[in-house]
N, C-alpha and C positions, 0 to 999 in steps of 0.2 A: 485336266483332272476330272474324273467322274465323281461328282459330289452328289450321289444318289441319297435320297432321304430314306429313313428306315434304319433298322439295326444292322450293323456290320460287325463281323467277328474278326478280331485282330489276333493272328496266331503266328507271327506278328504281321500279317498282311495289312497294308494300309492303302486303302482304296484311292532403265532407263533411266538397281542403277539409280540413275540421276533422280528422276522424280517418281519412278515407278516402284521403288523399294517397298513402300508402305503396302501396296497391293500384293506384291510378292510375299512379303512376310506375313501379311494377314491371311493369305491363302495357305501358307505353310502351317501357321498356327491353327487355322480352321481345319486342316487335314489331320492334325495329330492331337489337339487338345481334347480332353475328355471331361464329362460330368457324370456323376454316378447316381442312379436311382434317387434315393432320398438323402444321399450323403451331402453335407453342406459343402459348398464351393467357396474357396478362398481366393481373393484377388492375387494375380501374379503379374509381374511386369519385368520386361527385359529390354535393354537398349544395346544395340550392336552397331559397330562402325565398320565400314568397308572402304577399300580403295578400288576405284573403277577406272580403267583406261578408256579415254574417249578421243576421237579424232580432233584435231585442232587444239584442244585445251589440255591434252595429256591426262595424267592420272589425277583424279579428283576424289575427295572424301564424301561419303554419304553416311547418314546415321538413321537408324530405324528403331522406333520405340513400339513395343507390343504390349498391350494391356488386355487381360482376360481374367475370367474366373476359372479356377482349377480345383477339383476336389482333392482332399488329402487321402481319401480311401475310395476304392472302387470294388464292389462285390464281384466275385468271379461269375462269369456267364450272365451278368446283368446288363441289359442294354442301357446305354447312357443317353441322357437327353441332349438336345442341341443347346449350345451356349453362344452368346454374342462375343465377337472379337473386335477390338478397336486398335488401329495402328496409326502412327504418325511418322512420316519420314521428313527429314530436313535436307534440303538441297542448298549447296553453297553458292555464294555470289559469283564465283568464278565461272561456274557452270552456266549461270544466267547470262553472264557477259558473253560467253562463247556462243550460246544459242542465239542471242540477239544479234551477234555479229553476222551470222549467216541468215538473219531475218526469220528465224524459226518462231512461230507463234504458238504451236501446239506440239506435244510429244505423245506418242503412243507406241505400242509394240507388244511383245510377248517376253516371257522369261521362263527359265528353268531354275527352280530353287532347290537346294540340297537340304535335306533334313534326315534325322535318324531317330528311330523308335527302338529303344532297348527295353524289351519285355522279357518275362520269364521264358517264353518260347524261343527267344533269340533276338538278335539285333538285325534290323532291316534298313539299309540305306534307301532313301526315297528321293526321286526327282519329281518335282511338282511342276507341271506346265500350267501357265496362267496367261490370261490376256490382261494387259496393263490398261489402266484407266487413261482416257485421253485427258491431258492436262494443259491448261493455258499457261504460257510462260510470261512472267511479269517483266516489266521494263528494267528492273534492277533489284539487287539485294537477294538475300537468301529467302526461301519460302518453304512452307510445309504442306505436305499432302496427307490427307486422312483417308482411311479405308475402313469399311465395316464388313464383317463376315460372320458366318455361323459354322460351328463344328458339325460334322456328321455324327450320327449315333454309332457307337462302337461297343464291342464287348471283348473280354479276355477270357481265355479258357484255363488259365493256370495261375495260382496265387503267387505273389512276389512283388517286386518293385518294377514299375515302368518309368522310364526316363526319356524325355524328349529334348533333343539338341538341334540347333539350327546351324546350317553351314553356309557355303558360298552361293553366289548368284551368277547365272549366265543370262545376259540380257540381249534381246534383239530389239533395237530402238529405231523409231521412224519419226524424225522431226519434220514438220511440214510448215510451209509458209501460209500466209493468210488466205491465199487462194486454193489451198489444199495440195499444192505441188510440193515435191521434195526439195530440200535445200541441197547445197553442194555436198553436204555430209552424206547424202543418200541414206540408205538403210545400212545399219552397222551393228556388229556384235560387240559386247563388252563383258569380259570375264571378271567379275568383281570378287576380290579376295578379302576374306574377313581379316581384320587386323589381329595380329597375334596377341596372346596374353589375356584375351577376354574370357569371361565366363559365358559360354554360349548355351548353358542349360536353361531351357525355357521353363520346365516344370518336372516334378516327380510326384508319384502317388503310389500307395500300397494297394495291391489287388488282394482282397481278403476272401476267405472262405475256402472251400475245397470240395464241394459236391457231396456232402452228407456222409463222409466216412468211406467212400468208395476208394479202395486202393488197388483194385485189380486193373491191370493194363489191357488194352485190346490186343488181339493177335496181330502179328506182322502182316502187312499187305502182301498178297501173293501175286505171282505172275506179272511183275512189272515189265512193261514193254514200251518201245518207241512206236508211235502210230503215225509219225510224220515229221519232216524237217524242212526248214527253209535255210536261207543263208545266215539268218541270225536267230533262229528259234528251234526248239525241239518240243514236240508234243508227246505226252506220256499217258499211259492208262495202266490200271491195275485192278485186281479183284478186291472186292470189299472185305474189310477186316471184320472180326466179330468181337463183341464186348459183353460183359455181364449186365451192363445197363444199356448203353448205346454209344456207338462211335459218333463223334461230333465233327471230325475233320481229319485232314491229313497234312503233314508237313513234308514238302519235297526238298531234298538237299542236292545241291550241285557240289560234289565232293563233300567237304565238311561244312559248306556254307548253306544256310537256309535260303532257298531261292524263292519259294512261294508257299502259301497255305491255302487249301481249298476245302470245301465241304463235300464234294463229290469224288469220283474215282478217275478223274482225268485232270490234266493240267498242261499248260503250255509255258515253257520257260523262254523268255525273250532276252534281248540285249546280249546275244552271244556273238562270238567271232565266226566269220565264215571259214569253211573248210577245216574245222577244228573238232576234235573228239572230246566229249564230256561224259562223265560217269555220274549217274543219279541213283539215289535211294529214296524210299518213302517210309514215313512213320505215321501210324494212326494214333489218335488221341481221343479221350472222352471228356465229358463235362467236368470231371474232377481234376483234369490236367494230367492224368496218367498217360504216358506215351509208350507205344509198343516198341519192340526191337525194330531195327531197321530191316527193310525188305532186302531181298537179293538185289545186287546192283545191276544196272542196265547201262550200257554204253551206246551212245549214238553220236554220229558225226554230222555237223551242219553242212549244208551244201556249199559249193564253191562260190557263192555270191550270184544271185539271180540265175540259178541253174548252171548254165555253162559259161557264165561271164567270167572270163579270166583276163580280159583286156583292160589294161590300166589307162587312165586318162592321160592326155598330153600334159607336158610340163607347163606350169603357168608362165606366161610370157610378159615381158616388159615390166618386171617388178621394179618399183621405184619408191623412194621415200617421199611421201607427200607432205610431211611436216614433222617438226621436232619440238620438244619442250626440254626442260632441264632434267626430266626423268622419264621421257617416253619418246618413241619414234612411231609415227603413223606411216603405214605402207599401203600401197595399192598395186594391182596387177590386172592383166587381161585374163578373161575367163578361159579355162581349159575346156577341151572337148573330150567326150567319151562316147563309146558305142551305145551306151544305155543312158546314163545321166551322171553328171558330177554332183556329189552330195555335200562336199565341203572341202576345206583347205586346212592344212597344218602349216603353221609358221614356225620356223626354227631360228633361234638365236645361236649362231654357231651350230653345234650338234645337239643343242637342247631344245626340246619342243617348248615354245613360248606360249602359244595359244592356238585354238582351233576355231574356225569360223565357217559360216555357210555362204557368205558373200565374197566379194573381191576386194575387200579392204580390211585392215586390222590395225589396232594400236597396241603396241607392246610396251607395257609399263614396268615400273620397279627398276629402272635403269639408273646408273650413276651419272651425275652431271659431267659435262665436258669430256665425254668418252665416246670412242668410235665402236660401233657394233656392226657385225655382218649377218645378214638375214638371207634365208632361202625359204621358198614356199613349195609345198607338194599338194597336188590335188588328189582326191580320193572319190571312190564311188560306193554304191550300196553294198557291193561285194567285197569291200575293203581292199580293192586293188588301189595301189598308190602309184602316182606318177613319179617320174624322175624329178629330182630337185630342180628348181628354177635356177637361172643364173643368179649368182649372189649379188646383193646390193649392200653397200656400206653407208651408214649414216652416223653422224656425230651428234650427241645430245648437246643442248645448250649449257653454258655455264650456270652454276647454281644461283638461285635467288631471283625473285620477280616473277610475275605472271605474264610472261611475254611468249609469243609464238613467232616462229620464223617461216616465211614462205617465199618461194622464188618463182618468177615468171619470165618467160620469153616475151618479147614484144615485137610487133611488126606493124607497119603503117606507112604513112607518108607525111610530108610537110610541104605546103604551098608557100613559096616565097613571093611576096607581092611585088617587090621592086623589079625583079627580072621576069616576073610573070611565068614562073616555072615550078615544077614539082620535083622533089627528091624523095626517093624511097628511104625508109628507116627500118632498122632492125637492131636487136640487142637483147638486153635482159635487165631485170631489176630484182634485187634481193632485199626483202623488207623484214623488219622486226617490229611487231605490233604489240603494244601494251594493252592487255585486255581491259584493265580498269579504266583507262582513259580513251580507248579506241583510237589512239594516235600512234603513228609509226615513223620510223626513220628507215632510210633505204640507200643502197648503193646502186646508182644508175650507170649502165654501160651501153653506149651507142656505137654500133659498128661504123667504120669508115664507109662512105658512100660516094656516089657521083650524081651531080645534078646537071641537067641540060636546060638552058634558058634561052629566051629571045629578048635581047636588050634592044630597046627602042622599037620593038615589034618585029625586027628582021635580022638583027645581028646575033648569030648563033654563038653562044658561050657555053663551054663545058667547064665545070669546076669539081675538083676533088674536095670532099668535105670530111673533116674529122671533128670529133667531139671529145671534150675533156671535162669530167665532173669537177666543178669548182667548189661545191659543198654538197653535203649529204642531202638527198631528197627527203622532204618531210611532208606529212599530210595526216588525214584522218579518215575513218570510215564510220560515219554516224548516219542513222536513219536510212541505211541502204545506199548512201551516196559516198563514193570515194573521191577525195580531193587530194591533189599533190602539188608540191611546189619544188621546182628544181632550178639550180643555177648551173648553166653549161657554157663553157668557153667554146666558141665555134672557130675552127681553123680551116683555111683554104690553102693547102700546101701546093696546089697547082691550079692555074686558071688558063684556059686556052680560048682563043677566038679563031674561028675557021680552022680549028685543029692545030693552030700555032700557039705555043705557050707564051703568055705575056707576064706570067708570074710563076716562079718556081721556088718560092721561099718557105722554108719550114716555120718561119716566124710570122707568116701572114695569118692574122687572127683578129677577132673583135677586140676593141679597146677595153671592153668590160664584159663580164659574163651576161648571158641572156637569162632573164627570169621566165621560166616556162611554167605556167600554171594550168593544170589540167583538171577536168571534172568528169565523172561518169554520169550516166543516166541513173534513173531510180533502180532499186533492186540489184545493186552490184553484189555478187557473191564472191568472197575471197577464195573459195575453193574451186570455183568454176571459171574465174577470170571475167573479162568483159571489155567494153570499149571506153576510151577516154578521148576527150577533145579539149582544145583550148587555143588561145592566141598568145603571141609573144612578139617582142621587138628585137631586131638585130641591131647592135651598136655599130658605129663606124669601124672601119678596118685600120690596122697599122701593120708595118713590117712587110708590106707586099711589094716593095720595090718602087721603081720609077712611076709606075702606073697605079700606085696605091689609091689615089683619089678617084680615078676613073672606076676602078674595081669596086671601091666603097660605094659609089653612087648606085650601081646596079645591084647591090646586095643589102645595104642597110635600110632600116626603116621599120615602122610598125605595120600591123595588119597581117602578119604572117600566121597561118593556121597550122594545126597539127592534129592528126587523127591516128590513134594507136589502138591496137587490140592486145590485151594481156592474156596469155595462156599459161596455166600452171606448168612448171617444169616437170619433166618426166625423168 
């Protein structure tokens, strides 16, 4: 936002979320709040609550309290002084838990805040871009973020009532680790929706006066014309109007909607759709708020997006659910390609647009618990060319209740069996449900059947088919950046061969008791990126292996067996 100092005329032109909402709201307030000449300013206060969807932790509440001084009356055409704004946002404990889980130490980013200024000249929706303060994340609990700002100086040209309301927030957030690197969350967008039923009116004031009795309107602007177009804007010019006192500005209308107000005889209207025709008119106004008749209309068509760019991006590939909560689904996909550049992605829940983001991940919130949803993603470019829809992906939200998140991993690695002095490859998967409050999880472990080749007594070649059966749920924790797990697995040897000849072919050949497999990661384990786990375990003696049971048991059972696994998030 351009917060230039000095008087600005409003006609009615107005020049993470998680922890960043205070800054966002403070900037919104600082963009629209007014103080008037010598008029006394009264304190105003507004608290708003939002729901913001985030990866890993789902939809979370935030609240923002805005405090400022706001005058009850503002003289027309009188520049207002700057005023101080103070805001405080409150971030919930669940958000803190989720950020700590991925070892985030700071949070920063940008935001677009919606506001609206309803003045006698018309109502103008405003999107305010801001840079969010860099914030340190505490170890636990909710926390508050303060922000200070100043209003610009503004003036109104017409008497009446001005009202300022505050709307939704679009956040682009960047959580970072202690070394400044990104967490597994990466950079992500969050479309925060204001909770319904709130009074979002920040302040109102009366614009008084009227220019000393002047009731004569200026002449209508003549010769309106288009002087240039881009894919998303139209530039206009017109001949100056005349007035009995002085023309103070011009209001430019896109159809019946006020698009912008200027003091000169040119204007550029932005945020338009590519390859689309628009019709504009212009009205002149004076210091008393008298407005001229509308000019003759002028129609102009925006370009087809980047000049001749009519080529759509490729469809997003590999769309997958990267996590669920009881009210949200987190998605990720591979970046699309475009002949110029991809500018964003639209995420659809069925046929309904759920959210729009600039990166390759999104969290769709506001969903029902224990319900399946099907999503697709489309890429778009600056010319508003949209790709074909991605392949659909279906995900089911978790049952209601509790601050838990579910994540799944594929696993790959190997285990060295000490007694027979051999290694067997391992593969499979694990699906975990983690409690954010305790950082503890339970999981279902699946290990694929495999084959091991061993040398008994240093020379006897033994081949064993190995199968695994989960004896109890895997449990563990993720604290301080270290993942620990404890699994109970029944090991089975349905076939054992020596020199290629089977010596046991029994489906009942298995350890007499499950093996306790305890694994631990290194430091800085990221649940969204996966990582390596290592550990040791003991194999119990065998039973049910036929006449050579004791012989087979000798070369398999015993302590000192090691395991190395790599967890990779499921796609």
